[in-house]
N, C-alpha and C positions, 0 to 999 in steps of 0.2 A: 495388791495382784491389779486394780485397775490401773493403777500409776504403771506397771510393769507392762500393760497391753498397749496403754498410748503411747509409750516409748517404743515398743516393737512396731506399731502402726506407723509412728512419726518416722523411724528408721527406714521402712518399705516405702514410703512417700518421699522420703528424701532419695533413696535408691533411683527409685521410678523417674523421678524430676531430673535426676543427672543424667540417666541413661537418655530422655528426652531430649534435654540439652544439648548433649553431645551429637546425638543425630541429627538435630537442626544445625549446628555449628558444622558437621560433615558436609549436610547439604549444601549450604552456602560456601563453604570452600571448593565442594565440586563445581558450582554454577560458575563463580567467580573463575576457575580454572577452563572450564569450556568455552565460556563467553571471550575470554581473554585469547584462547587458542582460535576460535571463529575469527575475531577481528585479524590476529596475525596472517590468516590464510586469506583473508580477503583481498590484498594487493595480488595474490599469485592467481587468483579468479580473475581480475582485471588484466593480467598480463596475458593470460590465455585468450580472452575474450579480443583483445588487441591484435593477436597474432593472426587471427581470421583475416585482417585487413592485407596481409602480405600474403601472396601466393607463390610458392616454390616452384621452380620447373618439375620436381617430383610431383606435387601435385597436379601441377596440368596435365601430365603424362598418366597419370592414375584417372582423372576425370575423363580423358579421351577413350580409355579402355574400359569403363564403366558398364555393366549392361543397362540397357533402357529400351523397354517394350517398344515396337513400332506403333505407329497409330493404326487403327482397325480400318482394314480397306476391303469391304465385305465382297466377295466373290461368290455369285450364283449359279447354279446349273437346276433350273426346274426346280423343286421344293428344299433342293439343299444348298446349305451355304456354309463358307468357310470364313474366319474373320480376318486373315490377311493374304497377301501375297507371299511374304517373305517371315521367317521365324528363325530366331537365333537358338542356338544348342540347348536344349533343355526346357523351351517353350512348348506348352500345350497347344496341340492344334483344336480349336472349337468348332466342332461339324454342328450345325443347327439345321434340323429337319424338322420342316412346317407344310402342313398340306399335303401329303401323301393320298392319293387317291385310294378308296377302298379296292379297287383291282389291283393296285400295282403290289409287285412282291420282288424280292431282288436281295442284292448284295452290293455294299458299298465298300469297295476294295483300296486300301492305301498302298500306292504302290511305291517302293523306295528304288533309286537308280542303283543299278550294279555297274553300269559303265554310261557311255554316250547314247545307246542304243538299245539296251536291256534293262526291264525293270523286274522287279522281285516283289511277292507280295508281303507286306509288312504284319497287315491286320486286316480282317474282314469283320463287317459289322452288316448283320442279315437286318432286313427291314421286310413288313408284312402291314401293309394299309388296313386288312381285315381286324388286324391285332390293336396297331397304334399307327394314328397317322401324325403325330408329332412327338418328337423327343430329342433331346441334346446328346452329344457323344464327345467326349475327350480323347485325344491320342497325343503320348509322349513319345515320339521316337528317342530311344535309350540305346546305349551300348550293352547289348544282351548277347552271350553266347546263343541261346537257343533262338532266337530270331537272324543269326549270322551276321550281327552286326558288331564285329569286333573292335571297332576303332571309330572315332570320329569322321573320319575319310570314309566310313560305309553308311554315314547318316548325312552329311553336307550334300547337296546337291540338289536337282529339280525332281520332285516328285509328283505324281500324279494320283488323283482320286476317281476311280473309276466304279460306274453305277451299273453293275450287271443286272440285266433281267429287264432295262429299259433302254429309251432312246435320247436320253440326258448326256450331252456333252462332258466331257472329263473336266476336272478343276484341277489346274496346275498351281502348285505353289513351289517355294523354295526354301531349305534349310541352309542358310549361308554361315561360313566361320566367322569367326570374331569372338566378342566378349559372350561368354554363355552366361544363362542365367546362375545367379549366385548358389552355391550349395550341388550345382550338378556334377554327377562324377564321369569323368572323360577319360579314366585310363583304359587303357586297353584290355580286353579279356581274353583273346584268344591267342 
């Protein structure tokens, strides 16, 4: 009986040993296979990096049409500032308000061009120095049926920011055609 248990335990150890050895061999074979595939792909990677030195005409054209933000060029009117004179389609207009007097109250009206002589209110932002003397505001002119900006043509052009309730001069800026911010939807909606 002891001898039978010994043979049974010995058989279990042999089976377990065979399973472990089989797994180790399979692991080694897979490792060799993966390493040999990586070595065979290395020349392809080298070829790709060498292609960077050759610039095709198509690549040059694409680089010329890529969006690139303009340098900041702060425009100021009293305590109001915007960060550029020109914006691409899809860029946000960063309005910085700092140092509004406690007695100052009014509205900041972003006026979009309708034609060469007429403007339409795109959005208004109220301000009250008693409540807040400093804050920032972002405006992103978009193609929206609710704003009556049906196409890119309704957004591009010379805009004005009017400071209602104050004597501060307007700030003018322009939204220019050309490369738009990637991901900007420029499809007509009306």
